[in-house]
C-alpha positions in Angstrom: 76.5 116.6 107.5 77.6 118.9 104.7 75.6 118.9 101.5 77.5 117.4 98.6 75.5 119.7 96.3 76.7 122.8 98.1 80.3 121.6 98.1 80.2 121.0 94.3 79.0 124.6 93.8 82.3 125.9 95.0 84.6 127.4 92.3 86.8 124.8 90.6 84.9 121.9 92.2 83.6 120.6 88.8 85.4 120.2 85.5 83.3 119.9 82.4 84.3 117.4 79.7 82.7 115.8 76.7 80.5 112.8 77.6 82.9 110.3 76.0 85.0 107.7 77.8 88.1 108.4 75.7 87.8 112.2 76.3 87.4 111.7 80.1 90.4 109.3 80.2 92.5 111.8 78.2 91.5 114.6 80.6 92.4 112.6 83.7 95.7 111.4 82.3 96.6 115.0 81.3 96.0 116.1 84.9 97.9 113.1 86.3 94.8 111.8 88.0 94.9 108.2 86.7 97.1 105.2 87.3 97.5 104.8 83.5 94.4 102.6 83.2 90.9 103.7 82.1 88.7 105.0 84.9 85.0 105.5 85.6 84.2 109.2 85.3 83.7 110.6 88.9 80.4 112.5 88.3 78.5 114.1 91.2 75.8 111.4 90.8 78.3 108.5 91.1 80.0 110.2 94.1 76.7 110.7 95.8 75.9 107.0 95.4 79.3 106.1 96.9 78.7 108.3 99.9 75.5 106.5 100.7 77.8 104.1 102.7 79.6 106.9 104.5 78.7 108.0 108.1 81.3 110.8 108.2 81.1 114.5 107.7 81.8 114.9 104.0 84.1 117.9 104.3 86.2 116.7 107.3 89.4 114.9 106.5 89.4 111.2 107.5 93.2 111.2 107.2 96.0 113.4 105.7 98.0 111.6 103.2 101.8 112.3 102.7 104.0 113.4 101.1 101.7 116.4 100.4 99.6 115.7 103.5 96.5 116.2 101.4 93.2 116.2 103.3 91.4 112.9 102.4 87.8 113.9 102.9 85.1 111.4 102.2 84.2 113.3 99.0 87.7 113.1 97.7 88.1 109.5 98.6 84.7 108.7 97.0 85.8 110.3 93.8 88.9 108.1 93.6 86.8 105.0 94.6 84.4 105.8 91.7 87.4 106.1 89.3 88.7 102.8 90.5 85.5 101.0 89.8 84.3 100.4 93.3 80.7 99.6 94.2 79.2 101.8 97.0 79.4 98.9 99.4 83.1 98.7 98.9 83.6 102.3 100.1 83.7 101.6 103.9 86.6 99.1 103.4 88.5 101.8 101.4 88.0 104.2 104.2 89.1 101.6 106.8 92.3 100.8 104.8 93.2 104.5 104.6 92.7 104.9 108.3 95.0 102.0 109.0 97.7 103.3 106.7 97.6 106.7 108.5 98.5 105.0 111.8 102.1 106.0 112.9 103.6 102.5 113.0 102.9 102.0 109.4 105.2 104.9 108.4 103.1 106.1 105.4 105.4 109.0 104.7 108.4 106.7 104.5 106.7 104.1 102.4 105.2 106.7 100.0 108.5 108.5 99.3 111.1 105.6 99.4 113.1 104.2 96.5 112.0 100.8 97.7 109.3 98.9 95.7 106.8 98.7 98.5 103.0 99.2 98.3 100.1 98.7 100.7 99.1 95.1 100.9 95.5 94.9 102.2 94.6 91.7 104.1 90.9 91.6 104.9 89.4 89.3 107.5 85.8 88.8 108.8 82.3 88.4 107.5 82.1 91.6 105.4 85.1 90.7 103.4 83.2 87.7 102.3 79.9 89.6 102.0 81.4 92.1 99.4 83.1 89.3 97.5 86.8 89.8 98.2 88.6 86.8 96.8 90.4 84.5 99.2 90.7 81.5 96.9 92.2 80.7 93.5 94.4 83.4 92.0 93.9 85.4 95.2 96.8 87.8 94.4 96.1 88.0 90.7 93.5 89.5 88.4 89.8 88.9 87.7 87.9 89.5 90.9 86.4 93.0 91.0 86.4 93.6 94.8 90.1 92.8 95.1 91.0 94.8 92.1 89.0 98.0 92.8 89.4 98.3 96.6 93.2 98.1 96.3 93.2 100.4 93.3 91.0 103.0 95.0 93.5 103.1 97.9 96.4 103.6 95.5 94.6 106.3 93.6 94.0 108.2 96.9 97.7 107.9 97.7 98.6 109.4 94.3 95.8 112.0 93.8 95.4 113.2 97.4 98.9 112.4 98.8 100.8 113.3 95.6 102.8 110.1 95.5 103.6 110.8 91.9 106.5 108.8 90.4 109.7 110.9 90.2 108.5 113.6 92.6 106.6 112.3 95.7 107.1 108.6 94.9 110.8 108.0 94.4 110.6 104.2 93.8 113.6 103.1 91.7 111.6 100.4 89.8 108.3 100.1 91.6 106.1 97.0 91.4 103.0 96.0 89.4 101.4 95.5 92.9 101.1 99.3 93.0 98.0 99.0 90.8 96.3 96.9 93.5 97.3 94.4 96.2 94.2 93.3 98.1 93.4 89.8 99.4 91.1 88.2 102.0 92.3 85.4 104.3 90.8 82.0 103.4 89.4 81.5 106.8 87.2 78.5 105.8 90.2 76.5 104.8 92.6 77.6 107.5 93.6 75.1 110.3 94.3 77.9 112.7 92.6 81.1 114.0 92.5 83.7 111.3 94.8 86.7 111.6 92.4 89.1 113.2 91.4 86.6 115.9 95.2 85.9 116.5 95.6 89.7 117.0 92.8 89.9 119.6 89.8 90.9 117.5 86.5 89.0 117.8 85.8 86.5 115.1 82.7 88.4 114.0 84.7 91.6 113.4 85.7 92.7 109.9 89.3 94.0 109.8 92.0 95.1 107.4 95.7 94.6 108.1 97.9 96.9 106.0 101.5 95.9 105.2 104.2 97.8 103.3 104.8 95.0 100.9 106.9 94.0 98.0 105.5 91.8 95.3 104.9 88.2 96.4 107.6 85.6 95.9 106.3 82.1 95.0 107.2 79.0 97.1 106.7 76.0 94.9 106.8 72.8 97.0 105.0 69.7 95.6 107.3 67.2 97.2 107.3 67.8 100.9 104.9 65.6 102.9 105.8 66.9 106.4 105.5 70.1 108.3 109.3 70.4 108.6 109.6 69.8 104.8 107.2 72.6 103.8 108.6 75.0 106.4 112.2 74.3 105.3 111.3 75.2 101.7 109.5 78.4 102.9 112.6 79.3 105.0 114.8 79.0 102.0 112.6 81.3 100.0 112.5 83.9 102.8 116.3 84.1 103.3 117.7 86.5 100.7 120.4 89.2 101.1 118.5 91.8 99.1 115.6 92.0 101.5 115.1 95.0 103.9 113.9 92.5 106.4 117.5 91.4 107.0 118.2 94.6 108.8 114.9 96.3 109.7 112.5 95.2 112.4 109.7 94.8 109.9 106.9 92.3 109.6 107.1 90.1 106.5 104.1 88.0 105.4 104.0 84.3 104.7 100.8 83.6 102.8 100.4 79.8 103.0 98.3 78.0 100.4 95.6 75.9 102.1 97.3 72.6 101.2 100.7 73.7 102.6 98.9 75.0 105.8 97.1 71.7 106.2 100.4 69.7 105.9 102.0 71.9 108.6 98.9 71.7 110.9 98.5 67.9 110.4 102.1 67.6 111.4 101.1 68.9 114.8 102.5 72.4 114.5 100.6 75.5 115.7 101.0 78.8 114.0 103.3 80.0 116.8 105.5 76.9 116.4 105.7 77.5 112.6 106.8 81.1 113.2 109.5 79.9 115.6 110.8 77.4 113.1 110.9 80.0 110.3 112.7 82.5 112.6 115.3 79.9 113.4 115.8 78.6 109.9 115.2 81.6 107.6 118.7 82.9 108.2 121.8 84.0 106.2 125.4 83.9 107.4 126.7 87.4 107.7 129.5 86.5 105.3 127.0 86.1 102.5 126.5 89.8 102.4 128.8 92.1 100.4 131.9 93.4 102.3 130.5 97.0 102.0 127.2 95.8 103.3 128.8 94.1 106.3 130.8 97.2 107.2 128.3 100.0 106.4 125.1 98.3 107.4 125.8 95.7 110.0 129.0 96.8 111.8 128.2 100.5 111.7 124.4 100.9 111.7 123.6 97.7 113.7 126.7 97.8 115.8 125.0 96.6 119.0 124.4 93.3 117.3 127.1 92.9 114.8 130.1 95.1 115.6 132.2 92.1 116.6 130.1 89.3 115.0 131.9 86.6 113.1 131.1 86.0 109.4 129.2 82.8 110.3 126.8 84.7 112.6 123.3 84.1 111.4 121.2 87.0 110.3 117.4 86.5 110.8 114.7 87.7 108.4 112.7 89.2 111.3 113.7 90.5 114.7 111.6 88.0 116.6 109.2 85.1 115.7 106.1 87.1 116.5 107.0 89.7 113.9 106.3 87.2 111.1 102.7 87.4 109.9 101.2 84.1 108.7 97.9 83.9 106.8 96.2 81.2 104.8 95.0 82.3 101.4 94.6 81.0 97.8 93.1 77.9 96.2 94.1 74.4 95.3 97.8 73.6 94.6 101.0 73.3 96.6 102.1 76.9 96.3 102.5 79.5 99.0 103.7 83.1 98.8 106.3 85.0 100.7 105.9 88.8 100.9 108.9 90.8 102.0 108.3 94.3 103.3 109.8 97.8 103.4 111.1 96.8 106.8 111.0 100.2 108.5 107.3 99.8 109.0 104.9 97.9 111.2 101.7 96.2 110.1 98.5 97.9 111.3 95.1 96.2 111.8 91.9 98.1 112.2 88.3 96.9 112.6 85.2 98.2 110.9 83.0 100.0 113.4 80.2 102.6 113.3 80.8 106.0 114.8 79.1 104.8 118.0 81.9 102.2 118.4 79.8 99.2 117.6 81.1 96.5 115.3 79.5 96.4 111.9 78.1 92.9 111.1 76.8 93.7 107.7 77.9 96.3 105.2 74.3 97.5 104.9 74.3 98.7 108.5 76.3 101.6 107.3 74.0 102.7 104.4 72.2 106.0 104.9 68.6 106.5 104.0 
């Protein structure tokens, strides 16, 4: 494994700055290396501590991040993780998320450069998510919990600083989303009536996984009245069906993040997760005539001619191509609220599990610590 000390001796590897938080922040902002919020200075000592949880060659790219296709080496990723405020034990999860984003089905180039307001939503499952303290309960998509905030932030900083997803040049988002600061959750497996997402996708329960989704900001589903599975799902379907969503015409994978109380109502009504997906596929629909005339002609009749060339205006448009494309997770705390997360659409969710280089599952984050 390459020596970090030798790498830092290369010309231009280090930048000197006054040992003052404001001076460091000004320097990083001037170079475009911040997300606009204060950062932890990425000193060699802090980077070295982060890399204690890395089992990779330090100078070999883990992934190449578009649109610049910058080489995301462990050292560069570690520097961004330090700036984001990560603990060293968070670092393997940052690496795992970046590896998942680099998988072809996710379409990282398209999601980085689009005008659409999408950002990586990181959904963690398994024991290590709980071990490092990723929030799966109250305010799960909000502020306050360090692990959620900094792991998602570290991934975003890598996309900007290594991949050059800079607003107005590499990142062409028209308005963007505050979820671009960070969007990281864990599934509330303890309060889910069904198998968690990673088990549903074929991973062993003891595995730790991340699922990456090219997500919009979440849309709240407020339903304190419904007492039946059909009632809760009807309200969810109504929230999902909207004409401005890319999911109306791309075969993407939107996310329904059910609060535990809504999930319990659905399950207690005798519905499996697969049955809930089928109901939502059937009912989260919009008549073709609800779209603009230009949208009907240019998008549906021309670009989706196989389905809609001769379709009548009362033909129903579904919010996903097939029921299995809808991802359902259970997350959040008490209260009868759920969240619908539309997506970029022209992207597929990718799930990867945390393994050592020998291919064995990692059961505790400390199995990865060197020395």
